[in-house]
PAZAPA-4460 file (N, C-alpha, C; in steps of 0.05 Angstrom, whole numbers, plus 32768, in hexadecimal, padded with zeros to 4 digits):
% residues 273
    n_x    n_y    n_z   ca_x   ca_y   ca_z    c_x    c_y    c_z   seq   type   mol
   7D28   7EB9   7FA0   7D29   7ED4   7FAB   7D11   7EE3   7FA2     1      X     A
   7D00   7EEC   7FB5   7CE7   7EFA   7FAF   7CEC   7F18   7FAC     2      X     A
   7CE0   7F23   7F97   7CE3   7F40   7F93   7CD2   7F4F   7FA7     3      X     A
   7CDE   7F62   7FB6   7CCE   7F72   7FC9   7CB9   7F81   7FB9     4      X     A
   7CA2   7F86   7FC5   7C8C   7F92   7FB7   7C91   7FAE   7FAD     5      X     A
   7CA4   7FBC   7FBA   7CAA   7FD8   7FB2   7CBF   7FDA   7F9D     6      X     A
   7CCA   7FC4   7F93   7CDF   7FC4   7F7F   7CD4   7FBA   7F64     7      X     A
   7CDE   7FC4   7F4E   7CD5   7FBA   7F34   7CDF   7F9E   7F2E     8      X     A
   7CD1   7F90   7F1E   7CD9   7F75   7F16   7CEE   7F76   7F00     9      X     A
   7D04   7F68   7F04   7D18   7F66   7EF0   7D1C   7F48   7EE8    10      X     A
   7D09   7F38   7EED   7D0A   7F1C   7EE8   7D10   7F17   7ECA    11      X     A
   7D23   7F06   7EC5   7D2A   7EFF   7EA9   7D3F   7F11   7E9E    12      X     A
   7D47   7F26   7EAC   7D5B   7F39   7EA2   7D76   7F32   7EAE    13      X     A
   7D8B   7F3A   7EA0   7DA7   7F36   7EAA   7DB4   7F51   7EAD    14      X     A
   7DC1   7F56   7EC4   7DCE   7F6F   7ECA   7DEC   7F6B   7ED0    15      X     A
   7DFC   7F7B   7EC3   7E19   7F7D   7ECA   7E1D   7F96   7EDB    16      X     A
   7E2A   7F92   7EF2   7E30   7FA9   7F03   7E4E   7FAB   7F08    17      X     A
   7E5A   7FC0   7EFE   7E77   7FC2   7F02   7E7D   7FCC   7F1E    18      X     A
   7E95   7FC5   7F28   7E9C   7FCE   7F43   7E89   7FC4   7F59    19      X     A
   7E81   7FAB   7F57   7E6C   7FA1   7F68   7E74   7F8B   7F7C    20      X     A
   7E8E   7F89   7F81   7E98   7F76   7F95   7E96   7F81   7FB1    21      X     A
   7E90   7F9B   7FB4   7E8D   7FA7   7FCE   7E7C   7FC0   7FCC    22      X     A
   7E76   7FCC   7FE3   7E6A   7FE6   7FE5   7E50   7FEA   7FD5    23      X     A
   7E4E   8001   7FC9   7E36   8009   7FBA   7E30   7FF5   7FA4    24      X     A
   7E44   7FED   7F95   7E3F   7FDA   7F7F   7E33   7FC0   7F88    25      X     A
   7E3D   7FB6   7F9F   7E32   7F9D   7FAA   7E15   7FA1   7FB2    26      X     A
   7E0F   7FB8   7FBE   7DF4   7FBF   7FC7   7DE1   7FC0   7FAF    27      X     A
   7DEA   7FCC   7F99   7DDA   7FCE   7F81   7DD5   7FB2   7F76    28      X     A
   7DE9   7FA1   7F76   7DE6   7F86   7F6C   7DD1   7F77   7F7D    29      X     A
   7DD2   7F7B   7F97   7DBF   7F6D   7FA9   7DA2   7F75   7FA2    30      X     A
   7D9E   7F8F   7F9D   7D83   7F98   7F97   7D7A   7F8D   7F7C    31      X     A
   7D8B   7F8E   7F68   7D83   7F84   7F4E   7D7D   7F66   7F4F    32      X     A
   7D8D   7F58   7F5F   7D88   7F3B   7F62   7D6D   7F37   7F70    33      X     A
   7D67   7F47   7F84   7D4E   7F45   7F92   7D36   7F4A   7F80    34      X     A
   7D3B   7F5A   7F6B   7D26   7F60   7F57   7D23   7F49   7F42    35      X     A
   7D35   7F36   7F44   7D32   7F1F   7F32   7D47   7F1D   7F1C    36      X     A
   7D59   7F31   7F1A   7D6D   7F31   7F04   7D83   7F1E   7F0A    37      X     A
   7D8E   7F12   7EF6   7DA7   7F04   7EF8   7DBD   7F19   7EF8    38      X     A
   7DCF   7F18   7F0B   7DE3   7F2D   7F0E   7DFF   7F23   7F0A    39      X     A
   7E0F   7F34   7EFD   7E2B   7F2E   7EF8   7E3B   7F42   7F09    40      X     A
   7E4A   7F37   7F1C   7E5B   7F47   7F2E   7E76   7F4B   7F21    41      X     A
   7E7D   7F64   7F1C   7E96   7F6B   7F0E   7EA8   7F79   7F22    42      X     A
   7EC0   7F6E   7F25   7ED4   7F79   7F37   7EEC   7F66   7F38    43      X     A
   7F03   7F71   7F3E   7F1B   7F60   7F3C   7F20   7F4F   7F55    44      X     A
   7F12   7F54   7F6B   7F17   7F45   7F83   7F08   7F2A   7F82    45      X     A
   7F17   7F15   7F7D   7F0B   7EFA   7F7A   7EFB   7EF1   7F92    46      X     A
   7F07   7EF5   7FAA   7EFA   7EEB   7FC2   7EE1   7EFA   7FC8    47      X     A
   7EE2   7F15   7FC6   7ECA   7F25   7FCB   7EB4   7F1F   7FB7    48      X     A
   7EBC   7F1C   7F9E   7EA9   7F15   7F89   7E9B   7EFA   7F8F    49      X     A
   7EAB   7EE6   7F97   7EA0   7ECC   7F9D   7E8D   7ECD   7FB4    50      X     A
   7E93   7EDE   7FC8   7E82   7EE0   7FE0   7E67   7EED   7FD8    51      X     A
   7E68   7F02   7FC7   7E4E   7F0F   7FBF   7E3D   7EFB   7FAF    52      X     A
   7E4A   7EEC   7F9D   7E3C   7ED9   7F8D   7E2F   7EC3   7F9F    53      X     A
   7E3F   7EB9   7FB2   7E34   7EA5   7FC4   7E1C   7EB0   7FD4    54      X     A
   7E1F   7EC8   7FDD   7E09   7ED5   7FEC   7DEF   7ED6   7FDC    55      X     A
   7DF2   7EDF   7FC3   7DDB   7EE2   7FB2   7DCF   7EC7   7FAA    56      X     A
   7DE0   7EB4   7FA3   7DD7   7E9A   7F9B   7DC9   7E8C   7FB2    57      X     A
   7DD2   7E90   7FCB   7DC6   7E84   7FE2   7DA9   7E8F   7FE6    58      X     A
   7DA4   7EA6   7FDB   7D89   7EB2   7FDD   7D78   7EAC   7FC4    59      X     A
   7D82   7E9B   7FB3   7D73   7E93   7F9B   7D77   7EA3   7F82    60      X     A
   7D8B   7EB5   7F83   7D90   7EC6   7F6B   7DA4   7EB8   7F58    61      X     A
   7DA4   7EC1   7F3F   7DB8   7EB8   7F2C   7DCE   7ECD   7F2C    62      X     A
   7DE7   7EC4   7F30   7DFD   7ED7   7F33   7E17   7ECB   7F28    63      X     A
   7E28   7EDC   7F1E   7E42   7ED4   7F12   7E56   7EEA   7F19    64      X     A
   7E6F   7EE2   7F1F   7E84   7EF5   7F24   7E98   7EF5   7F0D    65      X     A
   7E9E   7F0D   7F02   7EB2   7F10   7EEE   7EC8   7F21   7EF9    66      X     A
   7EE0   7F15   7EFD   7EF7   7F24   7F08   7F03   7F35   7EF1    67      X     A
   7EF8   7F4C   7EEC   7EFD   7F5C   7ED4   7F0B   7F76   7EDB    68      X     A
   7F21   7F7B   7ECD   7F2E   7F96   7ECE   7F20   7FA6   7EB8    69      X     A
   7F0F   7FB9   7EBF   7F00   7FC7   7EAA   7F10   7FDA   7E99    70      X     A
   7F2A   7FDC   7E9F   7F3B   7FEC   7E8E   7F49   7FDB   7E79    71      X     A
   7F41   7FC2   7E78   7F4C   7FAF   7E64   7F35   7FA6   7E52    72      X     A
   7F36   7FAF   7E39   7F20   7FA8   7E26   7F1B   7F8B   7E23    73      X     A
   7F31   7F7B   7E22   7F2E   7F5E   7E1F   7F1F   7F52   7E37    74      X     A
   7F24   7F5C   7E4F   7F17   7F52   7E66   7EF9   7F5A   7E67    75      X     A
   7EF3   7F71   7E5C   7ED7   7F79   7E59   7EC9   7F66   7E46    76      X     A
   7ED6   7F60   7E30   7ECB   7F4D   7E1C   7EC6   7F32   7E29    77      X     A
   7ED9   7F29   7E39   7ED6   7F0F   7E46   7EBF   7F0F   7E59    78      X     A
   7EBC   7F25   7E68   7EA5   7F27   7E7B   7E8A   7F26   7E6D    79      X     A
   7E89   7F33   7E56   7E70   7F33   7E47   7E6A   7F17   7E3C    80      X     A
   7E7F   7F0A   7E32   7E7B   7EEE   7E28   7E72   7EDB   7E3E    81      X     A
   7E7F   7EDD   7E55   7E77   7ECC   7E6B   7E5A   7ED1   7E74    82      X     A
   7E52   7EEA   7E74   7E37   7EF1   7E7B   7E23   7EE5   7E67    83      X     A
   7E29   7EE7   7E4D   7E17   7EDC   7E39   7E17   7EBD   7E3B    84      X     A
   7E2E   7EB1   7E40   7E2F   7E94   7E43   7E1E   7E8B   7E5B    85      X     A
   7E1F   7E9A   7E71   7E11   7E92   7E89   7DF3   7E98   7E88    86      X     A
   7DEB   7EAF   7E7D   7DD0   7EB9   7E7F   7DC2   7EBE   7E65    87      X     A
   7DD2   7EBF   7E4F   7DC6   7EC1   7E34   7DBE   7EDC   7E2B    88      X     A
   7DC0   7EF1   7E3C   7DB7   7F0B   7E34   7DC4   7F20   7E47    89      X     A
   7DC4   7F39   7E3F   7DCC   7F50   7E50   7DB7   7F66   7E4C    90      X     A
   7DAB   7F6E   7E62   7D96   7F82   7E61   7D9D   7F9C   7E6F    91      X     A
   7DAF   7F99   7E83   7DB5   7FB0   7E94   7DD4   7FB1   7E98    92      X     A
   7DDF   7FC9   7E94   7DFB   7FCE   7E9C   7DFB   7FE4   7EB0    93      X     A
   7E07   7FE0   7EC7   7E09   7FF5   7EDC   7E27   7FFC   7EDE    94      X     A
   7E2E   8013   7ED4   7E4A   801D   7ED6   7E4E   802A   7EF1    95      X     A
   7E57   801A   7F04   7E5B   8023   7F1F   7E78   8025   7F27    96      X     A
   7E8A   8016   7F1B   7EA6   8015   7F23   7EB2   8032   7F24    97      X     A
   7EC2   8037   7F38   7ECB   8052   7F3C   7EE6   8053   7F4B    98      X     A
   7EF7   8065   7F43   7F10   806A   7F52   7F0D   8085   7F5F    99      X     A
   7F16   8087   7F79   7F15   80A0   7F88   7F30   80AD   7F8C   100      X     A
   7F44   80A4   7F7D   7F5F   80AF   7F7F   7F5E   80CC   7F75   101      X     A
   7F61   80DF   7F87   7F5D   80FB   7F80   7F6C   810E   7F93   102      X     A
   7F80   811B   7F89   7F90   812E   7F98   7F8A   814B   7F8E   103      X     A
   7F73   814F   7F83   7F6B   816A   7F7A   7F7E   8174   7F64   104      X     A
   7F85   818D   7F66   7F96   8199   7F51   7FB2   818E   7F52   105      X     A
   7FB9   8181   7F67   7FD4   8175   7F69   7FD5   8159   7F5E   106      X     A
   7FBF   814F   7F53   7FBF   8134   7F48   7FD2   8132   7F30   107      X     A
   7FDE   811B   7F2D   7FF1   8117   7F18   7FE3   810F   7EFE   108      X     A
   7FF1   8110   7EE8   7FE6   8108   7ECE   7FDD   80EA   7ED0   109      X     A
   7FED   80DA   7EDD   7FE6   80BE   7EE0   7FCC   80BB   7EEF   110      X     A
   7FC8   80CA   7F05   7FAF   80C9   7F14   7F97   80D1   7F03   111      X     A
   7F9B   80E7   7EF3   7F85   80EF   7EE1   7F7D   80D9   7ECE   112      X     A
   7F92   80CD   7EC1   7F8C   80B8   7EAD   7F7E   80A0   7EBB   113      X     A
   7F88   8098   7ED2   7F7C   8081   7EDF   7F5F   8086   7EE8   114      X     A
   7F5B   809D   7EF5   7F40   80A3   7EFE   7F2C   80A5   7EE7   115      X     A
   7F33   80B5   7ED3   7F21   80B7   7EBC   7F1F   809C   7EAE   116      X     A
   7F34   808D   7EAE   7F34   8073   7EA0   7F20   8060   7EAD   117      X     A
   7F1F   8060   7EC8   7F0D   804E   7ED6   7EF1   805A   7ED7   118      X     A
   7EEE   8073   7EDF   7ED4   807E   7EE4   7EC4   8085   7ECB   119      X     A
   7ED2   808C   7EB5   7EC4   8095   7E9D   7EC9   8084   7E85   120      X     A
   7EE3   8082   7E7E   7EE9   8075   7E64   7EE1   8057   7E65   121      X     A
   7EE7   8049   7E7B   7EE0   802D   7E7C   7EC2   8029   7E7C   122      X     A
   7EB3   803B   7E88   7E96   803A   7E87   7E8C   803D   7E6B   123      X     A
   7E98   8050   7E5C   7E90   8054   7E40   7E96   803C   7E2F   124      X     A
   7EAE   8030   7E33   7EB5   8019   7E23   7EA4   8001   7E2A   125      X     A
   7E9E   7FFD   7E44   7E8C   7FE7   7E4C   7E71   7FEA   7E3E   126      X     A
   7E67   8003   7E3F   7E4D   8008   7E32   7E4F   8003   7E14   127      X     A
   7E64   800C   7E07   7E67   8007   7DEA   7E66   7FE9   7DE4   128      X     A
   7E74   7FDA   7DF3   7E76   7FBD   7DEE   7E5C   7FAE   7DF4   129      X     A
   7E4F   7FB6   7E0A   7E37   7FA7   7E12   7E1F   7FAE   7E01   130      X     A
   7E1F   7FC6   7DF5   7E09   7FCE   7DE4   7E04   7FBB   7DCD   131      X     A
   7E19   7FAE   7DC3   7E17   7F9C   7DAD   7E06   7F84   7DB3   132      X     A
   7E02   7F7F   7DCD   7DF3   7F67   7DD6   7DD8   7F6E   7DE3   133      X     A
   7DD2   7F88   7DE4   7DB9   7F90   7DF1   7DA2   7F92   7DDD   134      X     A
   7D8A   7F8C   7DE7   7D72   7F8E   7DD7   7D62   7FA7   7DE0   135      X     A
   7D4D   7FAD   7DD1   7D3A   7FC2   7DD9   7D30   7FBE   7DF5   136      X     A
   7D2E   7FD3   7E04   7D26   7FD1   7E20   7D3C   7FCF   7E34   137      X     A
   7D55   7FCD   7E2A   7D6C   7FCB   7E3B   7D73   7FE7   7E46   138      X     A
   7D85   7FE8   7E5A   7D8B   8002   7E66   7DA8   8001   7E71   139      X     A
   7DB6   8018   7E6D   7DD0   801C   7E79   7DCD   8031   7E8F   140      X     A
   7DD5   802A   7EA7   7DD3   803C   7EBE   7DF0   8045   7EC6   141      X     A
   7DF5   805F   7EC4   7E0F   8069   7ECC   7E0D   8077   7EE7   142      X     A
   7E1F   806F   7EF9   7E20   807C   7F14   7E2E   8097   7F12   143      X     A
   7E1E   80AC   7F16   7E29   80C6   7F19   7E2F   80CC   7F36   144      X     A
   7E2D   80E6   7F3E   7E32   80ED   7F59   7E2C   810B   7F5D   145      X     A
   7E23   8112   7F75   7E21   812F   7F7A   7E3D   813C   7F77   146      X     A
   7E52   812C   7F7A   7E6D   8137   7F77   7E72   8141   7F5B   147      X     A
   7E63   8139   7F48   7E67   8142   7F2C   7E56   815B   7F26   148      X     A
   7E49   8167   7F3A   7E37   817D   7F35   7E40   8197   7F44   149      X     A
   7E51   8194   7F58   7E58   81AC   7F68   7E76   81AD   7F6C   150      X     A
   7E7F   81C5   7F72   7E9C   81C9   7F78   7EA3   81BF   7F93   151      X     A
   7EBC   81B5   7F96   7EC6   81AC   7FB0   7EE4   81B0   7FB1   152      X     A
   7EED   81BD   7FC6   7F0A   81C2   7FC9   7F19   81A7   7FCC   153      X     A
   7F31   81A5   7FC1   7F41   818E   7FC5   7F3A   8176   7FB3   154      X     A
   7F27   8179   7FA2   7F1F   8163   7F90   7F1F   816D   7F73   155      X     A
   7F24   815B   7F61   7F24   8163   7F44   7F1D   814B   7F33   156      X     A
   7F2A   8134   7F38   7F28   811D   7F26   7F0C   8110   7F28   157      X     A
   7F04   8109   7F40   7EEB   80FB   7F44   7ED3   810D   7F3A   158      X     A
   7ED2   8126   7F42   7EBB   8137   7F39   7EBB   813A   7F1A   159      X     A
   7ED3   813D   7F0F   7ED4   8140   7EF2   7ECA   8127   7EE4   160      X     A
   7ED2   8110   7EEE   7EC9   80F7   7EE2   7EAB   80F3   7EE4   161      X     A
   7E9F   80FB   7EFB   7E82   80F8   7EFE   7E73   810C   7EEE   162      X     A
   7E7D   8125   7EEC   7E70   8138   7EDA   7E70   812E   7EBE   163      X     A
   7E86   8123   7EB5   7E88   8118   7E9A   7E75   8100   7E97   164      X     A
   7E72   80F0   7EAB   7E60   80D9   7EAA   7E43   80E2   7EA5   165      X     A
   7E3B   80F9   7EB2   7E20   8103   7EAE   7E1C   810C   7E91   166      X     A
   7E30   8119   7E86   7E2E   8122   7E6A   7E2F   810A   7E57   167      X     A
   7E40   80F7   7E5D   7E41   80DF   7E4C   7E26   80D1   7E4C   168      X     A
   7E18   80D1   7E62   7DFE   80C4   7E64   7DEA   80D1   7E50   169      X     A
   7DEA   80EB   7E50   7DD9   80FA   7E3D   7DDF   80F2   7E20   170      X     A
   7DF8   80F4   7E19   7E00   80EE   7DFD   7DFA   80D1   7DF6   171      X     A
   7E00   80BF   7E09   7DFA   80A2   7E04   7DDD   809E   7E00   172      X     A
   7DCC   80AA   7E10   7DAF   80A6   7E0F   7DA5   80AE   7DF3   173      X     A
   7DAE   80C4   7DE9   7DA5   80CD   7DCF   7DAE   80BA   7DB9   174      X     A
   7DC7   80B0   7DBB   7DD2   809F   7DA7   7DC4   8084   7DA5   175      X     A
   7DBC   8079   7DBC   7DB1   805E   7DBC   7D93   805D   7DBD   176      X     A
   7D86   8074   7DBF   7D69   8075   7DBF   7D5C   8067   7DA7   177      X     A
   7D67   806A   7D8E   7D5B   805D   7D77   7D5B   803E   7D7A   178      X     A
   7D6C   8033   7D8B   7D6D   8016   7D90   7D59   800E   7DA5   179      X     A
   7D4B   8021   7DB1   7D39   801A   7DC7   7D47   8014   7DE1   180      X     A
   7D60   801E   7DE4   7D6F   801A   7DFC   7D73   8034   7E0A   181      X     A
   7D71   8034   7E25   7D72   804C   7E34   7D8D   804F   7E43   182      X     A
   7D94   8068   7E4B   7DAB   806D   7E5C   7DA2   8081   7E71   183      X     A
   7DA7   807B   7E8A   7D9E   808D   7EA0   7DB5   808E   7EB4   184      X     A
   7DB8   80A6   7EC0   7DCC   80A9   7ED6   7DBD   80A9   7EF1   185      X     A
   7DCA   809E   7F05   7DC0   809F   7F20   7DD7   80AB   7F31   186      X     A
   7DD1   80C1   7F3F   7DE5   80D0   7F4E   7DE0   80D0   7F6C   187      X     A
   7DEF   80C0   7F7B   7DED   80C1   7F98   7DFC   80D9   7FA4   188      X     A
   7DF5   80DF   7FBD   7E06   80F0   7FCD   7E15   80DE   7FE1   189      X     A
   7E19   80E7   7FF9   7E28   80D6   800C   7E18   80BC   8012   190      X     A
   7E25   80A6   800E   7E19   808C   8012   7E2A   807B   8025   191      X     A
   7E1D   806B   8036   7E2C   805A   8048   7E3B   8045   8038   192      X     A
   7E55   8049   8036   7E66   803A   8024   7E82   8038   8031   193      X     A
   7E94   8028   8026   7EAF   8025   8032   7EBD   8040   8038   194      X     A
   7EBB   8054   8025   7EC8   806D   802A   7EBC   807C   8042   195      X     A
   7EA1   807E   8043   7E94   808C   8059   7E98   807D   8073   196      X     A
   7E99   8062   8071   7E9F   8052   8089   7EBA   805A   8095   197      X     A
   7ECE   805D   8083   7EE9   8065   808C   7EE9   8081   8099   198      X     A
   7EDC   8094   808B   7EDC   80AF   8095   7ECF   80B1   80B1   199      X     A
   7EBB   80A1   80B6   7EAB   80A2   80CF   7EB5   808E   80E3   200      X     A
   7ECC   8081   80DE   7ED5   806B   80F0   7EC0   8056   80F4   201      X     A
   7EB2   8050   80DE   7E9E   803B   80DD   7E86   8040   80F0   202      X     A
   7E80   805A   80F4   7E6A   8062   8105   7E54   806E   80F4   203      X     A
   7E3E   8060   80F1   7E27   806A   80E2   7E1C   8083   80F0   204      X     A
   7E19   8084   810A   7E0F   809D   8117   7E20   80B5   8111   205      X     A
   7E3B   80B1   8111   7E4D   80C8   810A   7E48   80D0   80ED   206      X     A
   7E47   80BD   80DB   7E42   80C3   80BF   7E28   80D2   80BB   207      X     A
   7E13   80C9   80C8   7DF9   80D6   80C5   7DFA   80F2   80D1   208      X     A
   7E08   80F6   80E7   7E09   8110   80F3   7E17   8124   80E1   209      X     A
   7E2D   811C   80D6   7E3C   812E   80C3   7E2B   8133   80AA   210      X     A
   7E1F   811D   809F   7E10   8120   8086   7DF7   8131   808A   211      X     A
   7DEC   8132   80A2   7DD4   8141   80A7   7DD7   815F   80A1   212      X     A
   7DF0   8169   80A1   7DF5   8185   809B   7DF1   818B   807D   213      X     A
   7DF2   8176   806C   7DF2   817A   804F   7DDB   816C   8041   214      X     A
   7DCD   815B   804F   7DB8   814B   8043   7D9E   8151   8053   215      X     A
   7D8B   815E   8047   7D72   8164   8055   7D65   814D   8063   216      X     A
   7D68   8135   8058   7D5C   811D   8065   7D6C   8114   807E   217      X     A
   7D83   8121   8083   7D90   811E   809D   7DA2   8106   80A1   218      X     A
   7DAB   80FA   808C   7DBC   80E2   808F   7DCA   80DC   8075   219      X     A
   7DDD   80C9   8076   7DE8   80BE   805D   7DD4   80AA   8051   220      X     A
   7DD7   80A4   8038   7DC5   8090   802B   7DCF   8074   802F   221      X     A
   7DBE   8061   8029   7DC5   8044   802A   7DC9   803B   800D   222      X     A
   7DDB   8028   8009   7DE0   801D   7FEF   7DC7   8012   7FE2   223      X     A
   7DB6   8006   7FF3   7D9D   7FFA   7FE9   7D8B   800F   7FDD   224      X     A
   7D8C   8027   7FE8   7D7B   803D   7FDD   7D84   8045   7FC1   225      X     A
   7D9E   8045   7FBD   7DA9   804A   7FA2   7DA1   8033   7F90   226      X     A
   7DA4   801B   7F9A   7D9D   8004   7F8A   7D80   8003   7F81   227      X     A
   7D6E   800D   7F93   7D52   800D   7F8B   7D4D   8021   7F75   228      X     A
   7D5B   8038   7F75   7D58   804B   7F5F   7D63   803F   7F45   229      X     A
   7D7A   8031   7F47   7D85   8024   7F2F   7D72   800F   7F24   230      X     A
   7D66   8000   7F36   7D53   7FEB   7F2D   7D3B   7FF7   7F1F   231      X     A
   7D31   800E   7F29   7D1B   801A   7F1C   7D22   8025   7F01   232      X     A
   7D38   8034   7EFE   7D3E   8040   7EE4   7D45   802B   7ED0   233      X     A
   7D4F   8014   7ED9   7D57   7FFF   7EC6   7D3F   7FED   7EBE   234      X     A
   7D28   7FF1   7ECC   7D11   7FE0   7EC7   7CFF   7FEB   7EB2   235      X     A
   7CEC   7FDA   7EA9   7CD8   7FE3   7E96   7CC6   7FF9   7EA1   236      X     A
   7CC5   7FFB   7EBB   7CB4   8010   7EC8   7CBF   802C   7EC1   237      X     A
   7CD8   802E   7EB9   7CE5   8048   7EB2   7CE9   804A   7E94   238      X     A
   7CD9   803D   7E84   7CDD   803A   7E67   7CDD   8055   7E58   239      X     A
   7CD3   806A   7E65   7CD1   8085   7E57   7CE5   8098   7E63   240      X     A
   7CF9   808D   7E71   7D0E   809E   7E7E   7D29   8098   7E71   241      X     A
   7D36   80AC   7E66   7D51   80A8   7E5C   7D60   80C2   7E5B   242      X     A
   7D7A   80C0   7E5E   7D8C   80D7   7E5A   7D8D   80EA   7E71   243      X     A
   7D7F   80E4   7E88   7D7E   80F7   7E9E   7D8E   80EB   7EB6   244      X     A
   7D92   80FD   7EC9   7D9F   80F5   7EE2   7D8A   80F4   7EF8   245      X     A
   7D8A   80DE   7F07   7D77   80DB   7F1D   7D87   80E0   7F37   246      X     A
   7D83   80F6   7F45   7D91   80FA   7F5E   7D85   80E9   7F74   247      X     A
   7D95   80D9   7F81   7D8C   80C9   7F98   7D9F   80D1   7FAF   248      X     A
   7D99   80E8   7FBB   7DAD   80F6   7FCB   7DA2   8103   7FE5   249      X     A
   7D8B   80FA   7FEE   7D81   8105   8007   7D7C   8123   8007   250      X     A
   7D7A   812F   7FEF   7D75   814B   7FED   7D8F   815C   7FEB   251      X     A
   7DA6   814F   7FEA   7DBF   815D   7FE8   7DC0   8172   7FD2   252      X     A
   7DB6   816A   7FBA   7DB9   817C   7FA3   7DA5   8192   7FA2   253      X     A
   7D92   8193   7FB4   7D7F   81A9   7FB4   7D88   81C1   7FC5   254      X     A
   7D9D   81BC   7FD5   7DA7   81D1   7FE6   7DBB   81E3   7FD8   255      X     A
   7DBB   81FD   7FDE   7DCF   820F   7FD4   7DE5   8213   7FE9   256      X     A
   7DF7   8226   7FE5   7E0C   822B   7FF9   7E01   8233   8014   257      X     A
   7DE8   823D   8015   7DDD   8244   802F   7DD2   822D   803F   258      X     A
   7DD5   8214   8033   7DCC   81FB   8040   7DAE   81FC   8047   259      X     A
   7D9F   820A   8037   7D82   820B   803B   7D79   821D   8052   260      X     A
   7D8B   822D   805D   7D84   823F   8072   7D80   825C   8068   261      X     A
   7D6E   826B   8074   7D69   8286   806B   7D80   8298   8073   262      X     A
   7D83   82B0   8066   7D97   82C3   806F   7D93   82CB   808C   263      X     A
   7D7A   82CD   8095   7D75   82D4   80B1   7D83   82C1   80C4   264      X     A
   7D81   82A7   80BE   7D8E   8293   80CF   7DAC   8296   80D0   265      X     A
   7DB8   829B   80B9   7DD6   829E   80B8   7DDE   82B7   80C8   266      X     A
   7DD0   82CD   80C5   7DD7   82E5   80D4   7DD2   82E2   80F2   267      X     A
   7DBD   82D4   80F9   7DB8   82CF   8115   7DCF   82BE   8121   268      X     A
   7DD8   82AB   8113   7DEF   829B   811C   7E08   82AC   811F   269      X     A
   7E0D   82BD   810B   7E25   82CE   810C   7E24   82E1   8124   270      X     A
   7E0C   82EB   812A   7E09   82FE   8141   7E0C   82F1   815C   271      X     A
   7E07   82D7   815C   7E0A   82C8   8176   7E26   82C3   817D   272      X     A
   7E39   82C6   816A   7E55   82C1   8170   7E62   82D8   817F   273      X     A
***
């Protein structure tokens, strides 16, 4: 598998990507593999994991699937051991696994515990365990979200978990800096993924049309675009970057409530009604 000229080289590195049997996680794994990394696909779906591994191996990449429940410490340990047995090292951890179970203020205690357990606590524990095996120059990439930065009616659990992930990244970065290891967050906005596919009835034009109202670049993002940002921050090319959040959001986070339009435009619209 040849590394595209616009991507950083990750040859010789090993990356673990949680929640990577489908969607954004799988797209991130594809990009990291294209950059030369050996990739470990983490997710409980055995068939989907095997299919991703077969796809990557057929393109010349080194890949392994670990059917891991990241809320089980023993299974995380087993995943790390299998990774070391297969590839001998761990250089990159991408905490991508995520639960979207969210009924806003009506969410139950069980929903709160599960969502925070998957989205935040399991990411922290995976990082804690993998750090014991990382060397200087390694990097932990935490997937944040624009959802963790702004208010949204009807949601509570997912935004809270992502806001906490951004803060955890800062604290983690300071803690592990003396070891020469970095921690960086990457925050997407709307990305073409299983959830957006469902909302749009699997119509990319519909998704882009709706997203154009909130993303200055006029569309939803592609998983590969998020993967390219992850590849960069995890590479030696980003060796002086740590503890920050990298928005990969088509301009979503630069807009205020006025959606980038002047007061004149809003009043003109109101007067036309």
